[in-house]
Structures are given as structure tokens and as C-alpha cells.
C-alpha positions as CSV (number, residue, x, y, z in Angstrom):
1,M,-10.5,-13.1,26.2
2,S,-11.2,-11.2,23.0
3,K,-12.0,-7.5,22.9
4,K,-15.4,-8.3,21.4
5,Q,-16.4,-10.2,24.5
6,T,-15.4,-7.2,26.7
7,L,-17.4,-4.6,24.8
8,V,-20.3,-3.1,26.6
9,P,-23.5,-3.4,24.5
10,N,-24.3,-0.1,22.9
11,M,-27.6,0.3,21.1
12,N,-26.1,3.0,18.9
13,L,-23.6,0.7,17.3
14,D,-24.3,-1.8,14.5
15,E,-23.1,-5.2,15.5
16,N,-21.9,-6.0,12.0
17,W,-20.0,-2.8,11.8
18,V,-18.3,-3.5,15.2
19,S,-17.4,-7.0,13.9
20,L,-15.9,-5.6,10.7
21,M,-13.8,-3.1,12.7
22,I,-12.6,-5.8,15.1
23,A,-11.7,-8.0,12.1
24,A,-9.7,-5.1,10.5
25,R,-7.9,-4.6,13.8
26,D,-7.1,-8.3,14.1
27,L,-5.6,-8.2,10.6
28,G,-3.4,-5.4,11.7
29,L,-4.9,-2.8,9.5
30,T,-4.4,0.8,10.6
31,T,-7.3,3.3,10.9
32,E,-6.0,5.1,7.9
33,E,-5.9,1.9,5.8
34,V,-9.6,1.2,6.7
35,R,-10.5,4.8,5.8
36,Q,-8.7,4.5,2.5
37,F,-10.5,1.3,1.7
38,F,-13.9,3.0,2.2
39,R,-12.8,6.0,0.2
40,E,-11.9,3.7,-2.7
41,C,-15.2,1.9,-2.4
42,E,-17.1,5.2,-2.5
43,Q,-15.2,6.3,-5.6
44,N,-15.9,3.0,-7.3
45,D,-19.6,3.3,-6.5
46,E,-19.7,6.8,-7.9
47,E,-17.9,5.7,-11.1
48,S,-20.4,2.8,-11.4
49,I,-23.3,5.2,-11.1
50,R,-21.9,7.5,-13.7
51,Y,-21.3,4.6,-16.1
52,T,-24.9,3.3,-15.5
53,E,-26.4,6.7,-16.2
54,R,-24.7,6.9,-19.6
55,E,-26.3,3.6,-20.8
């Protein structure tokens, strides 16, 4: 049985977010690797906004 099937429904958690985190875990990613990925995404978004504002 997968972990997802054993989760107790929680109205405070986004189902897509939970699925994403389970997929990351299943791929063997560490918590720090997931955090680093989101940091890099945030930095890329900020750079894109700065570039767009210059146009």
C-alpha cells in the first residue's frame, strides 16, 4: 500500500502539493533538494520579472 493511500484527509493541505511531495520522495529527493529547487525557481521568476520590467 502506498503512503498516499494511508494519508488522513486534511482540508488544510492542497492535494496537488501532497502529490508533488510524494513524487519527490518516491524519486529519492531529499528535503533539501526540494527546497533548493523551489529557491532556484523563485530566483528565476524574480529575474524574469526584472527583465520584463526593463522592456
